[in-house]
N, C-alpha and C positions, 0 to 999 in steps of 0.2 A: 503493499499499500504505499502511495506517494504522501508525502508530507503537504498537506495543503497551507496555502497563505492567503491573504485577504484579496489577492487579486484573482483567486479561482472563482468560476462561475458558481453561482448559487442555483439549486434546483427550484425549476418553477412550480414544483409542487410543495416539496416540503421545506424549501429555504435554506437547505444546509449544503455547504460546499461540494462541488462534483468534480472528480478527478475528471481532467479533460481526456486522457488516454482510454478511459472507460465508459464515459458517459455517452448518454443517447439524446435524441432531441425528439420533442413533441412535434404535433402538428403546425405549431407555430414558428417552429425552429429553435425553440429554447431548450438550454440544457436541463436535462432529467437524469435522476437515477432509475435505472431499469425497472427496479423493484417499485418504486414510486410510479411509474407510468404504467406497469402491469396491474397494480393495485386499482389504479384510477379507473383504468379502461374495464378491468372485471367488474368494479362496483358500478360502472355506467351502464354496461350489458346487463347486469343483474337487474338494475333498476328498470331499465326498458322491458325485461321478461317479466317483471312482477311488479306493475304500478300500483301504487297504493290507491286505494279508491276511497274518495272523500265521502264521508257520512256525515249528515247533520245530525248532532246528538240531541238536539232540541225537538227533532221530528218523531211525534208520538204515532206516527202510520197514517193510514188513509183518514180522511175526514169525511163526515157525511154530507 
């Protein structure tokens, strides 16, 4: 692991320094850790597959 200094780019997801020689880029070209990117994309995919259904908790059911 390389020593990171203040000039190292920060991960666009977690904000921690990213080693340039092992960094990845997101769809905007920003430096990211591979693990951060995989977790973010996985979470986004899971959210699309299982969207939360908004239910009004004040609704008491059908009205006459």
